[in-house]
Backbone bond lengths (Angstrom), bond angles and torsions (degrees), N, CA, C in turn:
res aa  C-N    CA-C-N  psi(-1)  N-CA   C-N-CA  omega(-1)  CA-C   N-CA-C  phi
1 M - - - 1.511 - - 1.494 105.90 -
2 T 1.300 115.99 127.51 1.434 120.90 -170.95 1.602 114.38 -111.52
3 N 1.246 117.18 -13.94 1.465 114.74 -175.12 1.502 109.64 -107.57
4 K 1.368 116.79 45.99 1.434 119.05 169.28 1.433 118.68 -59.16
5 K 1.366 114.82 133.48 1.479 122.56 -175.59 1.559 109.77 -95.20
6 T 1.291 114.48 143.24 1.471 119.76 164.92 1.458 106.78 -81.26
7 M 1.316 114.07 164.42 1.476 125.69 179.13 1.539 109.33 -62.84
8 H 1.351 118.35 -19.32 1.474 118.98 -173.63 1.559 111.72 -99.45
9 Q 1.345 115.50 -14.00 1.475 118.58 176.79 1.559 110.71 -87.87
10 P 1.311 114.29 122.87 1.460 116.23 175.34 1.532 114.30 -56.48
11 V 1.347 114.02 132.46 1.547 117.96 177.82 1.568 103.42 -84.74
12 K 1.338 116.01 129.31 1.447 123.80 -176.80 1.499 107.90 -97.73
13 W 1.360 112.80 124.80 1.388 122.03 179.81 1.533 112.75 -109.98
14 V 1.331 115.18 146.67 1.456 124.10 164.56 1.519 107.43 -113.49
15 I 1.347 113.92 133.22 1.458 121.71 179.85 1.503 111.07 -104.24
16 S 1.313 119.56 120.29 1.401 118.50 174.10 1.646 109.53 -106.85
17 G 1.319 113.23 114.47 1.472 116.82 -175.73 1.508 109.27 119.84
18 T 1.338 116.06 143.59 1.457 119.45 -178.68 1.519 109.19 -128.26
19 G 1.328 118.58 28.35 1.413 122.27 -176.31 1.662 112.58 -86.44
20 S 1.214 119.59 -176.00 1.497 120.62 -178.31 1.453 114.03 -62.17
21 I 1.350 120.25 -27.67 1.455 120.73 -178.03 1.589 109.01 -77.81
22 A 1.288 115.21 -27.86 1.494 120.20 178.86 1.558 109.73 -73.29
23 H 1.379 116.18 -35.89 1.406 122.12 176.07 1.530 108.37 -63.76
24 S 1.306 119.20 -48.09 1.443 126.73 178.40 1.466 111.85 -58.20
25 F 1.347 118.85 -45.88 1.414 125.68 -178.15 1.608 110.67 -57.10
26 I 1.368 112.54 -50.65 1.454 113.63 -179.42 1.516 114.86 -66.97
27 R 1.377 113.96 -32.79 1.488 114.67 179.37 1.523 110.95 -68.00
28 D 1.324 116.66 -28.72 1.512 121.65 -176.46 1.566 112.26 -83.03
29 L 1.373 116.21 -19.39 1.432 119.04 -178.85 1.488 114.80 -48.89
30 S 1.335 118.81 -43.51 1.423 120.57 -177.92 1.606 115.56 -63.76
31 L 1.347 114.03 -17.31 1.429 116.05 -175.97 1.534 114.46 -80.50
32 T 1.376 114.44 -7.97 1.429 118.52 176.26 1.550 115.80 -72.37
33 G 1.334 118.31 -16.70 1.401 126.33 -176.87 1.522 114.61 68.36
34 V 1.339 117.32 10.99 1.472 122.57 177.13 1.522 111.23 -109.71
35 P 1.374 120.47 136.27 1.470 120.55 177.69 1.486 112.65 -53.47
36 Q 1.355 120.08 125.96 1.437 123.24 175.44 1.490 106.97 -147.39
37 E 1.396 111.83 163.04 1.554 115.73 175.89 1.542 103.03 -156.34
38 V 1.322 113.29 144.56 1.451 123.61 172.21 1.502 108.64 -93.93
39 V 1.303 115.42 116.52 1.483 119.85 -172.01 1.515 111.58 -99.41
40 A 1.323 119.03 -15.00 1.543 118.58 177.98 1.547 104.44 -164.11
41 V 1.289 110.09 159.89 1.547 123.22 172.40 1.462 107.87 -128.30
42 L 1.283 113.36 147.28 1.544 123.60 168.50 1.427 111.19 -119.20
43 G 1.311 115.93 129.80 1.429 122.10 179.01 1.472 115.33 -139.47
44 H 1.275 117.47 -176.98 1.416 124.11 -172.60 1.590 112.01 -84.85
45 S 1.369 112.84 -58.02 1.426 119.47 -179.21 1.579 110.89 -107.14
46 E 1.372 111.19 149.36 1.422 116.31 -178.62 1.519 109.43 -59.56
47 E 1.301 121.65 -46.20 1.405 123.99 -174.94 1.497 114.00 -60.36
48 S 1.324 116.83 -50.32 1.455 122.82 -174.84 1.596 109.73 -71.11
49 T 1.358 118.09 -34.27 1.361 123.20 -178.80 1.587 111.91 -70.03
50 K 1.357 111.65 -42.12 1.483 116.69 175.58 1.550 111.94 -65.99
51 E 1.264 115.04 -41.14 1.507 117.84 177.11 1.526 113.68 -61.03
52 F 1.405 115.81 -39.92 1.382 120.93 176.11 1.459 113.14 -63.90
53 A 1.373 119.74 -44.28 1.360 126.44 178.22 1.574 112.59 -60.54
54 E 1.356 114.21 -44.03 1.491 117.25 -179.75 1.472 108.84 -70.55
55 Q 1.287 123.04 -34.22 1.489 123.98 178.41 1.495 114.58 -62.95
56 H 1.314 112.59 -36.09 1.528 119.95 -177.46 1.419 110.46 -101.05
57 Q 1.313 125.21 0.84 1.390 128.77 -177.11 1.525 112.45 56.01
58 I 1.370 115.26 50.76 1.444 123.41 178.67 1.523 104.38 -94.85
59 P 1.356 115.71 131.04 1.479 119.07 -171.49 1.556 115.62 -71.39
60 A 1.378 117.49 -24.13 1.417 118.40 179.12 1.562 113.19 -139.42
61 Y 1.307 115.47 148.62 1.418 123.11 -179.44 1.485 114.41 -134.56
62 Y 1.305 119.63 148.09 1.504 118.74 -174.46 1.539 105.35 -148.27
63 T 1.315 114.80 150.94 1.429 120.77 165.98 1.545 115.63 -115.45
64 D 1.377 112.90 6.16 1.484 115.26 172.85 1.496 106.26 -125.57
65 L 1.306 114.63 131.66 1.489 125.39 -171.36 1.591 103.91 -68.19
66 D 1.238 121.27 -51.60 1.401 122.23 -173.03 1.564 112.07 -61.83
67 E 1.298 116.46 -34.49 1.466 121.89 175.82 1.539 110.10 -68.13
68 L 1.312 117.66 -40.54 1.415 118.03 174.87 1.523 115.27 -60.88
69 L 1.409 111.95 -45.18 1.433 116.67 178.20 1.475 116.21 -62.35
70 R 1.424 118.06 -28.59 1.391 122.67 173.20 1.485 118.06 -68.74
71 H 1.264 114.96 -30.14 1.518 121.26 -172.13 1.469 118.36 -112.65
72 V 1.324 117.76 -14.61 1.421 121.22 -171.41 1.559 111.48 -110.07
73 K 1.377 121.01 130.15 1.412 124.00 166.76 1.480 112.57 -103.39
74 A 1.271 112.84 123.86 1.520 117.72 -173.11 1.565 107.53 -144.65
75 D 1.312 113.77 154.30 1.445 120.79 174.98 1.470 116.41 -86.58
76 V 1.429 116.72 -40.78 1.396 122.67 -176.75 1.500 113.68 -137.83
77 A 1.338 119.20 141.62 1.469 119.60 175.32 1.496 106.81 -110.44
78 Y 1.402 113.38 135.83 1.533 117.87 173.92 1.548 102.39 -104.16
79 V 1.253 117.69 113.55 1.453 124.80 -177.24 1.613 109.32 -95.35
80 A 1.235 114.85 103.18 1.416 122.02 -177.73 1.547 115.21 -126.94
81 S 1.406 111.63 30.53 1.453 123.99 178.39 1.506 106.19 -79.73
82 P 1.355 121.37 177.41 1.419 124.67 170.67 1.552 114.39 -60.34
83 H 1.361 110.43 145.84 1.527 116.78 -170.03 1.521 113.76 -43.97
84 T 1.384 112.45 -40.46 1.501 117.10 -175.84 1.488 114.88 -65.30
85 L 1.264 116.81 -15.77 1.507 122.13 178.29 1.473 114.00 -93.28
86 H 1.314 117.89 -19.76 1.451 120.78 -178.19 1.498 117.62 -43.74
87 H 1.377 111.75 -53.56 1.464 119.93 -173.15 1.579 110.79 -55.46
88 E 1.420 105.92 -58.15 1.525 112.32 -176.09 1.554 111.82 -56.19
89 Q 1.384 113.88 -47.59 1.439 114.35 -174.34 1.540 115.29 -69.66
90 A 1.306 117.42 -41.54 1.333 123.13 177.90 1.518 114.20 -63.31
91 M 1.342 117.29 -39.56 1.452 122.95 172.14 1.575 108.87 -59.35
92 A 1.211 118.83 -46.51 1.509 125.76 -178.96 1.563 109.61 -60.32
93 F 1.343 116.51 -44.09 1.366 117.64 -179.53 1.496 115.17 -66.86
94 L 1.351 112.87 -44.63 1.489 120.06 174.26 1.509 114.35 -58.11
95 E 1.279 115.52 -46.42 1.455 120.68 176.79 1.559 110.42 -57.35
96 K 1.294 120.28 -34.20 1.401 128.59 177.25 1.520 113.56 -73.12
97 G 1.330 114.57 -11.90 1.450 116.86 -174.22 1.495 121.34 89.76
98 I 1.341 108.31 13.85 1.615 118.48 -175.45 1.455 106.57 -105.06
99 H 1.375 111.29 129.31 1.445 119.16 173.60 1.511 113.39 -58.64
100 V 1.370 120.43 153.76 1.413 120.89 -178.80 1.579 112.83 -132.47
101 L 1.326 112.94 133.05 1.390 124.70 165.09 1.510 106.79 -113.37
102 C 1.263 121.43 110.81 1.418 131.80 -169.28 1.437 113.25 -111.78
103 E 1.422 118.98 116.77 1.427 120.71 179.29 1.563 115.49 -50.67
104 K 1.265 118.88 157.03 1.494 121.57 -177.42 1.566 105.09 -82.48
105 P 1.256 122.96 152.91 1.471 122.81 -13.83 1.644 106.12 -67.34
106 M 1.287 114.66 147.35 1.482 120.98 -177.74 1.511 108.35 -52.87
107 T 1.379 114.20 -47.59 1.517 119.14 178.82 1.504 106.57 -144.93
108 I 1.302 117.82 179.30 1.405 127.56 -179.88 1.505 113.08 -67.81
109 N 1.400 115.03 -36.90 1.467 118.10 -177.65 1.505 107.77 -151.55
110 H 1.384 116.97 176.13 1.399 126.23 -173.31 1.459 115.52 -64.73
111 E 1.393 115.31 -37.49 1.474 123.03 177.66 1.591 112.19 -59.74
112 Q 1.323 113.59 -46.77 1.480 115.27 178.72 1.492 112.64 -69.26
113 C 1.343 116.90 -31.52 1.459 117.43 173.95 1.470 114.74 -65.69
114 T 1.388 117.79 -39.09 1.369 122.94 174.99 1.479 115.25 -58.22
115 Q 1.329 112.63 -40.21 1.546 117.24 177.27 1.587 109.15 -63.55
116 L 1.319 115.21 -43.78 1.495 116.57 -179.69 1.591 111.55 -59.27
117 V 1.376 115.95 -47.31 1.360 122.40 179.24 1.519 112.21 -56.67
118 Q 1.313 115.59 -51.34 1.457 122.17 179.33 1.581 110.70 -55.71
119 L 1.310 116.60 -44.49 1.500 122.08 178.63 1.511 111.95 -61.83
120 S 1.408 114.39 -47.63 1.435 119.18 179.42 1.575 111.58 -58.84
121 R 1.247 115.07 -33.54 1.487 118.28 178.82 1.501 110.81 -74.91
122 E 1.334 116.96 -44.73 1.432 122.75 177.01 1.491 112.47 -58.95
123 K 1.309 117.16 -45.66 1.525 119.80 179.52 1.459 115.29 -85.12
124 D 1.361 116.74 -3.61 1.456 123.73 -179.47 1.678 106.66 57.59
125 R 1.309 113.76 44.74 1.485 114.85 176.23 1.520 107.63 -120.54
126 F 1.398 111.78 150.35 1.386 123.18 -170.05 1.576 105.17 -75.76
127 L 1.409 112.59 135.46 1.426 123.05 172.44 1.492 113.90 -137.81
128 M 1.331 116.91 128.43 1.473 122.73 175.95 1.473 112.93 -144.30
129 E 1.275 113.77 136.63 1.462 122.51 175.58 1.548 106.61 -69.03
130 G 1.376 116.56 133.24 1.426 118.92 -178.16 1.531 113.68 -83.21
131 M 1.359 118.71 56.19 1.498 126.72 173.22 1.492 104.15 -75.69
132 W 1.323 120.63 79.22 1.421 123.88 -169.48 1.455 112.56 -64.52
133 I 1.368 119.81 -28.72 1.499 117.94 -175.83 1.581 110.90 -70.35
134 R 1.366 114.50 -20.48 1.435 117.94 177.13 1.633 112.16 -50.14
135 F 1.318 112.72 -32.44 1.397 120.89 -168.78 1.588 112.51 -104.20
136 L 1.303 119.89 2.18 1.449 122.82 -175.54 1.476 108.16 -77.98
137 P 1.341 118.16 148.85 1.457 122.28 -179.13 1.501 112.52 -60.38
138 S 1.345 119.01 -30.03 1.417 120.46 176.30 1.580 113.72 -59.42
139 I 1.332 112.58 -48.80 1.470 118.78 -177.95 1.554 107.86 -67.83
140 T 1.331 115.20 -43.82 1.416 116.80 175.79 1.535 117.79 -53.96
141 R 1.373 109.70 -42.03 1.542 115.34 174.74 1.499 112.68 -63.64
142 V 1.276 116.21 -39.32 1.462 119.93 178.54 1.487 114.90 -58.89
143 L 1.429 111.34 -43.45 1.467 117.66 178.85 1.531 113.42 -67.32
144 E 1.355 114.09 -32.62 1.336 120.57 177.84 1.636 112.05 -66.35
145 L 1.250 112.59 -40.77 1.503 119.90 -178.44 1.490 109.03 -68.91
146 I 1.297 117.09 -39.52 1.525 122.47 177.29 1.477 111.16 -64.08
147 N 1.379 114.32 -46.69 1.484 118.65 -177.39 1.549 115.01 -69.57
148 E 1.316 111.28 -18.05 1.472 121.82 176.62 1.540 109.06 -80.84
149 G 1.349 114.43 -16.14 1.482 116.48 177.40 1.592 110.77 85.03
150 V 1.295 116.57 17.48 1.497 118.30 -174.41 1.516 111.87 -60.94
151 I 1.347 117.37 -38.74 1.474 117.89 178.20 1.509 112.41 -109.45
152 G 1.290 118.06 9.82 1.459 122.36 -177.90 1.531 113.79 70.14
153 K 1.297 116.94 -159.71 1.364 123.25 177.56 1.524 115.64 -61.40
154 I 1.304 119.32 128.25 1.462 120.24 -179.75 1.513 111.93 -69.08
155 T 1.302 114.42 137.29 1.444 117.32 178.27 1.470 112.35 -113.58
156 T 1.380 115.79 -33.73 1.462 118.46 -177.63 1.536 111.09 -147.46
157 V 1.336 117.17 142.67 1.443 124.71 174.07 1.554 105.02 -121.05
158 K 1.394 113.53 124.23 1.505 117.60 172.60 1.504 108.08 -121.22
159 A 1.314 115.61 129.80 1.400 120.86 -177.19 1.534 112.70 -153.52
160 S 1.319 119.96 139.58 1.500 120.68 177.66 1.544 106.01 -143.64
161 M 1.329 111.80 154.43 1.515 119.28 166.50 1.433 109.85 -139.98
162 R 1.351 113.59 120.27 1.498 124.15 -171.62 1.553 107.17 -128.47
163 Y 1.294 111.56 132.69 1.514 117.96 177.49 1.545 107.19 -145.12
164 K 1.352 112.96 123.39 1.481 119.59 178.79 1.562 107.28 -76.54
165 A 1.215 113.28 97.97 1.465 121.09 -175.64 1.575 109.19 -82.98
166 P 1.315 111.94 140.18 1.515 113.21 -178.78 1.589 110.38 -65.72
167 R 1.286 115.28 134.65 1.512 121.60 -173.56 1.494 109.74 -89.63
168 D 1.303 119.04 78.55 1.426 119.21 174.91 1.475 110.42 -133.29
169 P 1.330 118.79 161.99 1.556 120.91 -170.14 1.453 110.20 -67.74
170 D 1.339 120.96 -21.06 1.482 122.92 -175.69 1.549 112.23 -89.41
171 N 1.321 116.08 -5.76 1.470 118.79 -176.33 1.483 111.50 -77.27
172 R 1.441 113.20 121.28 1.466 115.00 -178.71 1.550 113.42 -59.74
173 Y 1.318 119.28 -26.02 1.524 121.17 -179.52 1.506 113.22 -58.21
174 F 1.375 118.15 -21.84 1.378 121.52 -172.87 1.625 110.05 -116.27
175 D 1.336 116.17 13.04 1.447 121.41 -172.96 1.519 105.96 -107.64
176 P 1.363 118.95 114.64 1.514 122.46 177.58 1.563 107.51 -61.11
177 E 1.280 120.96 -35.63 1.473 124.15 -171.27 1.599 108.04 -74.46
178 L 1.350 118.62 -12.48 1.452 120.10 175.33 1.503 110.82 -112.37
179 G 1.351 119.34 19.14 1.383 123.51 -178.57 1.512 117.62 69.54
180 G 1.440 112.98 33.70 1.431 120.54 -175.54 1.505 112.09 -63.47
181 G 1.405 113.36 166.76 1.467 121.77 178.12 1.553 109.41 124.96
182 S 1.284 117.61 161.99 1.421 119.88 -176.91 1.527 112.22 -79.58
183 L 1.316 120.93 -27.18 1.471 121.16 -176.11 1.453 112.43 -64.12
184 L 1.360 117.20 -58.21 1.444 120.12 -170.17 1.641 107.84 -66.95
185 D 1.294 116.15 -32.53 1.492 115.17 -175.02 1.513 112.58 -85.54
186 L 1.351 111.93 -45.96 1.528 117.29 -174.07 1.494 113.39 -110.63
187 G 1.297 119.11 -41.15 1.417 123.30 -177.14 1.483 115.04 -65.25
188 I 1.285 117.46 -17.11 1.549 123.49 177.92 1.448 104.47 -62.21
189 Y 1.322 122.13 -37.62 1.491 119.24 -171.89 1.527 111.71 -69.37
190 P 1.382 122.37 -47.20 1.409 118.40 172.45 1.506 117.25 -62.77
191 V 1.415 117.58 -33.91 1.455 117.74 179.19 1.435 106.05 -71.28
192 F 1.412 122.37 -39.86 1.510 119.38 172.41 1.495 113.35 -51.52
193 L 1.315 112.94 -50.79 1.502 112.45 -174.07 1.545 113.43 -61.84
194 S 1.319 118.04 -38.90 1.426 124.28 179.35 1.539 107.88 -63.77
195 L 1.303 120.66 -45.22 1.431 122.80 -179.33 1.546 112.10 -69.50
196 L 1.298 112.46 -31.92 1.568 115.45 178.06 1.532 110.47 -65.38
197 L 1.325 114.04 -36.30 1.457 118.50 -171.75 1.561 112.45 -93.01
198 L 1.322 112.71 -35.34 1.519 117.76 -169.14 1.565 109.08 -113.24
199 G 1.339 119.04 -20.93 1.424 118.28 -178.34 1.632 108.76 90.27
200 K 1.407 112.24 -162.02 1.436 117.19 -178.57 1.484 110.98 -78.36
201 P 1.347 118.32 133.67 1.400 119.59 -179.54 1.476 116.45 -79.23
202 D 1.270 118.71 160.15 1.520 122.74 -178.61 1.572 106.29 -90.55
203 T 1.315 119.82 -30.95 1.431 119.59 -179.54 1.552 108.05 -137.45
204 I 1.272 113.62 143.07 1.581 119.25 176.95 1.506 106.19 -126.93
205 K 1.307 116.72 132.36 1.459 127.88 171.16 1.487 109.84 -124.22
206 A 1.342 117.45 130.48 1.442 117.01 -172.07 1.545 106.20 -145.38
207 I 1.332 118.23 142.97 1.427 123.28 171.79 1.523 108.84 -137.99
208 G 1.286 117.93 147.86 1.478 119.90 -177.22 1.475 111.13 -146.12
209 T 1.355 114.81 159.03 1.432 123.56 175.86 1.568 106.56 -108.96
210 L 1.294 117.28 122.58 1.477 122.39 -173.06 1.497 115.44 -104.99
211 T 1.270 113.95 144.69 1.566 116.45 174.69 1.494 110.76 -81.05
212 E 1.291 115.09 173.79 1.474 120.83 171.14 1.459 115.13 -52.67
213 E 1.314 116.87 -32.93 1.480 124.35 -179.46 1.515 113.95 -76.00
214 G 1.341 113.10 -9.40 1.510 120.04 -177.99 1.454 118.07 82.77
215 I 1.266 115.90 17.31 1.549 119.79 173.02 1.593 108.69 -102.02
216 D 1.314 113.64 160.17 1.477 120.34 -173.92 1.583 106.97 -86.01
217 E 1.353 113.57 121.87 1.337 120.01 173.67 1.526 112.61 -84.89
218 E 1.323 109.06 -31.76 1.575 119.32 174.60 1.541 108.84 -139.53
219 C 1.318 112.85 151.10 1.426 118.90 176.32 1.460 113.42 -149.50
220 S 1.302 116.22 130.37 1.513 121.91 178.83 1.551 107.72 -119.03
221 M 1.315 115.83 136.50 1.409 121.41 -179.06 1.514 114.77 -133.85
222 L 1.275 116.17 139.20 1.483 125.45 173.25 1.480 110.83 -119.36
223 L 1.354 114.41 112.87 1.538 118.50 176.82 1.519 107.58 -104.42
224 H 1.283 115.04 132.24 1.463 119.07 -173.78 1.537 107.65 -127.09
225 Y 1.444 114.09 147.58 1.400 120.57 -176.52 1.479 109.39 -125.57
226 R 1.350 119.56 146.84 1.533 122.16 -175.62 1.533 109.55 -59.55
227 N 1.284 117.55 -26.75 1.545 116.83 -175.68 1.597 108.94 -88.70
228 G 1.292 117.30 18.41 1.404 119.72 174.01 1.608 116.21 92.00
229 Q 1.220 115.31 -15.24 1.460 119.21 177.54 1.565 111.11 -68.72
230 H 1.322 116.28 153.64 1.466 122.14 177.71 1.485 112.71 -158.39
231 A 1.427 113.81 155.37 1.418 118.14 176.36 1.531 109.77 -125.46
232 V 1.401 119.18 141.45 1.303 122.52 -177.43 1.571 106.64 -119.04
233 L 1.252 120.09 114.29 1.438 126.28 -163.45 1.464 111.83 -128.14
234 E 1.388 117.56 149.52 1.418 121.85 -177.73 1.542 111.26 -148.81
235 S 1.361 118.83 150.55 1.418 124.61 171.17 1.476 104.76 -145.03
236 S 1.394 113.12 143.35 1.495 119.90 178.33 1.434 116.68 -152.98
237 L 1.318 119.45 142.51 1.452 126.70 173.89 1.552 109.82 -99.38
238 R 1.199 116.40 5.88 1.612 119.61 -169.94 1.563 108.52 -101.84
239 A 1.339 120.48 -20.35 1.395 117.96 -176.17 1.497 111.85 -153.58
240 N 1.348 115.34 156.48 1.517 114.13 177.65 1.568 108.73 -90.64
241 T 1.296 117.40 170.18 1.435 117.51 -176.09 1.601 110.41 -142.96
242 D 1.286 112.42 151.66 1.425 115.43 174.87 1.476 111.97 -128.49
243 L 1.345 115.71 29.22 1.539 121.33 -173.33 1.534 108.98 -84.16
244 P 1.328 118.78 144.34 1.361 118.39 171.05 1.544 112.41 -79.90
245 A 1.376 115.56 168.52 1.480 117.37 169.51 1.466 104.09 -87.74
246 E 1.326 119.37 137.77 1.487 125.27 -176.08 1.498 115.15 -123.59
247 I 1.320 114.54 119.76 1.449 120.73 -179.24 1.524 109.57 -113.17
248 T 1.256 115.81 110.52 1.468 122.25 -172.64 1.600 108.84 -97.71
249 G 1.268 119.41 131.14 1.439 121.48 177.36 1.561 106.65 -126.57
250 E 1.381 114.97 177.20 1.368 120.52 -176.27 1.506 114.65 -67.76
251 K 1.376 115.76 -23.78 1.427 119.16 177.18 1.501 119.69 -106.40
252 G 1.376 115.70 -6.28 1.396 118.45 179.90 1.530 110.35 172.77
253 V 1.430 112.61 -166.98 1.444 118.77 -175.78 1.518 112.31 -134.07
254 I 1.323 113.37 138.76 1.486 117.89 172.57 1.517 107.85 -111.61
255 K 1.412 113.82 133.37 1.486 115.56 176.59 1.560 106.89 -125.01
256 I 1.282 112.73 126.66 1.429 119.82 173.04 1.481 106.59 -90.52
257 L 1.380 119.48 104.05 1.372 122.28 -170.86 1.487 113.14 -67.61
258 D 1.338 113.19 157.10 1.532 120.70 178.73 1.402 114.31 -58.16
259 P 1.344 122.81 138.33 1.496 123.11 -8.20 1.507 110.45 -85.17
260 W 1.365 114.80 112.54 1.407 118.82 -174.06 1.442 114.07 -67.86
261 Y 1.417 119.92 -23.50 1.430 126.19 -173.54 1.517 112.65 -85.78
262 E 1.361 117.34 0.32 1.475 121.90 172.90 1.493 113.18 -143.90
263 K 1.340 119.26 -116.58 1.454 116.47 -179.94 1.618 109.07 -89.61
264 A 1.304 110.75 88.52 1.507 116.41 -178.30 1.472 112.10 -57.71
265 T 1.305 119.61 150.95 1.533 122.52 179.75 1.546 108.75 -77.63
266 G 1.284 121.15 -14.62 1.462 127.11 175.05 1.462 113.04 166.33
267 I 1.294 113.34 174.45 1.537 121.03 176.24 1.572 107.07 -122.54
268 E 1.319 111.37 115.99 1.439 122.10 -176.67 1.516 110.63 -94.79
269 V 1.265 120.92 118.83 1.481 129.08 178.22 1.382 112.64 -110.85
270 E 1.366 118.21 118.32 1.439 119.87 176.43 1.627 108.69 -118.08
271 V 1.249 118.33 116.15 1.444 120.88 172.74 1.526 105.07 -98.02
272 Y 1.378 116.73 129.63 1.461 123.95 -174.23 1.454 106.95 -56.06
273 G 1.320 117.25 127.62 1.474 122.56 174.28 1.569 114.20 86.97
274 Q 1.349 113.79 -5.87 1.523 118.09 -174.92 1.504 113.10 -120.35
275 G 1.365 120.12 1.18 1.390 123.67 -179.31 1.560 113.34 83.06
276 K 1.315 114.66 -167.57 1.441 123.33 -172.92 1.567 111.77 -115.95
277 I 1.297 112.85 146.11 1.482 120.21 169.29 1.527 114.23 -127.59
278 V 1.282 124.85 128.86 1.402 125.01 176.14 1.558 110.43 -105.52
279 Y 1.251 111.29 123.71 1.561 116.84 177.79 1.643 103.31 -103.80
280 P 1.310 112.09 115.61 1.519 118.46 178.96 1.634 109.95 -65.87
281 C 1.353 108.55 147.08 1.448 115.30 175.02 1.509 112.12 -117.23
282 N 1.302 115.83 127.97 1.547 118.30 175.48 1.472 106.66 -162.01
283 W 1.342 110.84 143.56 1.445 119.16 177.65 1.628 107.38 -155.99
284 E 1.326 111.36 162.63 1.435 115.18 177.27 1.380 113.57 -75.05
285 G 1.371 120.23 147.24 1.445 126.80 178.53 1.519 111.91 67.71
286 H 1.380 114.76 -170.11 1.507 123.41 -177.56 1.495 109.98 -70.10
287 G 1.407 117.26 -35.61 1.403 119.08 -178.32 1.540 112.34 120.53
288 L 1.326 120.24 -7.32 1.380 123.33 -173.29 1.653 110.25 -75.29
289 H 1.344 117.02 -13.50 1.395 120.22 -179.31 1.574 108.69 -70.26
290 Y 1.331 119.94 -16.78 1.415 121.28 -177.06 1.615 107.96 -74.30
291 E 1.264 115.82 -42.82 1.565 118.48 176.55 1.537 106.79 -70.17
292 T 1.358 120.02 -36.58 1.433 118.05 -179.85 1.550 113.61 -66.80
293 S 1.330 113.98 -33.47 1.522 116.28 173.94 1.570 110.83 -63.73
294 E 1.359 113.90 -35.19 1.469 115.36 179.51 1.511 109.76 -68.86
295 V 1.299 118.30 -38.21 1.484 122.11 174.53 1.533 109.49 -56.02
296 L 1.353 113.77 -53.32 1.486 119.97 -177.09 1.565 110.73 -59.24
297 R 1.280 116.67 -44.09 1.429 122.53 179.33 1.497 111.96 -57.78
298 C 1.403 113.83 -49.77 1.493 116.53 173.72 1.443 118.88 -61.31
299 L 1.371 116.02 -37.40 1.457 115.62 172.54 1.490 114.17 -64.67
300 H 1.259 120.23 -38.92 1.409 120.18 178.72 1.418 113.81 -69.01
301 M 1.309 119.74 -20.98 1.507 124.14 176.80 1.567 110.03 -99.08
302 D 1.334 120.60 13.27 1.373 127.35 179.51 1.622 113.88 50.94
303 K 1.305 108.87 45.92 1.508 112.64 176.41 1.491 114.23 -101.25
304 N 1.263 120.25 147.37 1.490 119.66 175.62 1.530 113.94 -102.14
305 E 1.344 116.01 10.97 1.440 118.90 170.48 1.556 108.93 -164.60
306 S 1.373 112.59 158.22 1.472 115.91 -174.99 1.505 107.55 -96.14
307 E 1.348 115.44 145.23 1.509 118.10 -178.50 1.559 105.63 -76.27
308 Q 1.318 120.38 -24.10 1.454 122.62 -175.43 1.557 109.84 -85.72
309 M 1.362 119.08 -23.90 1.440 117.99 177.97 1.587 103.40 -143.06
310 P 1.314 114.47 66.00 1.532 124.57 -177.87 1.493 114.82 -61.52
311 H 1.282 114.57 162.71 1.506 118.44 172.44 1.492 114.78 -55.71
312 A 1.428 113.37 -42.86 1.352 120.96 -179.39 1.553 116.57 -55.28
313 F 1.342 113.91 -33.28 1.465 120.68 -177.26 1.592 105.03 -76.54
314 S 1.314 118.39 -40.94 1.439 115.63 -177.20 1.564 109.53 -68.74
315 L 1.342 115.86 -33.86 1.482 119.06 175.66 1.607 110.78 -63.72
316 M 1.262 114.43 -38.56 1.536 117.13 -178.42 1.520 106.38 -70.85
317 L 1.276 115.55 -39.54 1.527 116.50 -175.38 1.570 106.58 -64.21
318 L 1.252 118.73 -42.65 1.500 120.25 -177.13 1.568 109.60 -71.83
319 E 1.321 112.56 -32.39 1.541 118.12 178.02 1.567 105.39 -64.53
320 V 1.131 121.76 -44.03 1.519 122.49 178.65 1.456 111.44 -67.97
321 M 1.341 121.46 -44.22 1.434 125.46 178.42 1.463 112.98 -66.37
322 D 1.250 118.00 -33.25 1.527 124.97 173.70 1.602 111.01 -60.02
323 E 1.315 111.67 -42.08 1.439 119.59 179.61 1.502 112.38 -70.47
324 V 1.356 115.08 -39.21 1.444 119.51 175.14 1.480 112.32 -64.05
325 R 1.429 116.15 -42.16 1.455 118.66 172.04 1.427 116.89 -59.05
326 R 1.295 115.76 -37.85 1.426 121.72 -174.26 1.623 106.18 -67.63
327 Q 1.298 111.27 -40.71 1.560 114.06 -176.72 1.501 113.51 -69.26
328 I 1.413 112.93 -33.65 1.480 116.90 -178.80 1.538 112.75 -92.88
329 K 1.356 113.08 -0.79 1.458 118.68 176.07 1.505 111.79 66.41
330 V 1.308 118.95 47.57 1.461 121.74 171.63 1.533 107.57 -112.64
331 T 1.285 114.49 124.71 1.490 125.16 -178.65 1.477 111.50 -129.85
332 Y 1.371 118.81 144.04 1.434 120.79 168.17 1.491 108.79 -116.11
333 D 1.350 110.52 87.27 1.509 123.77 -166.72 1.470 110.51 -54.90
334 M 1.349 116.47 -34.62 1.542 115.39 -171.33 1.528 108.53 -78.00
335 Y 1.345 121.00 -4.29 1.436 120.13 -176.09 1.502 108.15 -127.42
336 E 1.339 124.40 3.12 1.402 126.87 -178.62 1.528 115.56 -127.36
C-alpha cells in the first residue's frame, strides 16, 4: 500500500449514496479527531445529489460513477448506496486504487463478496464492511464481559430486529431490484451478533413469509452448534420491536437493551444469585465515527483489512445469509 497518510494530511472521502446513513456518516466524521474532507458525492438523481452536496458543503457531485472516477482524486470511498449497487461500485473504486468502506451487507451474495476481497488483495487496497455496530462501545463492553467470564460459557443468543416498513411501491424494502426484504436490511444485525459471539454454525434452519414480489417480509432463523450452543434470530418488516438482544451463559445473562442494534439504552448483566447490574450506554453522535476511526487506523498502518471486521467474517456472514435465503426461497435473479 503506497498512499499512506500522515495524521496531518486530510483523508479525502468520496460518498456514494445520499440516504439517511450517508448524512449520519458525514456528520460523525468530525468526531474522529483526524483531518478529513469529503471531496465528492455520487447519487441517483441530479436534484437530490446536488441538495446533499450543498447541505454538507461538498465541492463536487455526480450521478455517473465513471464520470466521478475520471475527475475525482480520493483516498477512500464510503459506499452507502442500495445493496444491489455495492458490488459494482466497490469494484470500480478498488480498480481505481481507492480504498473502500462498504455498508452492510457488503454485497448481495457470497460470490460477489469473494470477488471484492480478491480484488482488494490484488490491488492492495483496504476493504471493510461497514458493520458499524461492531465498533460501538456497547458491543465492545459486551465482548469484554464475556471474555472476563462473567456469564460463563454462552449457551444461547436471542436477537431480533423488526421495523414496520411503509407498504408502498416506491419503498426499497419491498423492491427486489434494490435487494429488498427483511433479511438483508434488518436480519443481518442478529446474524452478525450470533456469528460474532458463537462463530459459524453447524446447522441452519430458516423459515420466511414472502411477499408477492418474492422478498421476505419476515424471517426466522435457528443456528445450531455441535457443542450445544444455538441462536434464535428474527427479522420482520411487519412490526416494530422493543426487545433486547439476550446472551445467556451458564452463569448468567447479558441483555443489550433496546435499541440493541444502535445506541442501546444500557447493558443489563445478571449473574445468577448475585442480582443485576445495568451499565449505561452513551456516546456523542450516531456512532459511525467508531468504524471510521478503525478505517483510518488501518490506513495509517498500511493494512488492507481490519482485524476486528476482517474479510473472512464478511464472507462467513454472507455464506450464512445465502443459505437462509436458499431455504426461504428468496432470490435476486438479476444479480445472481
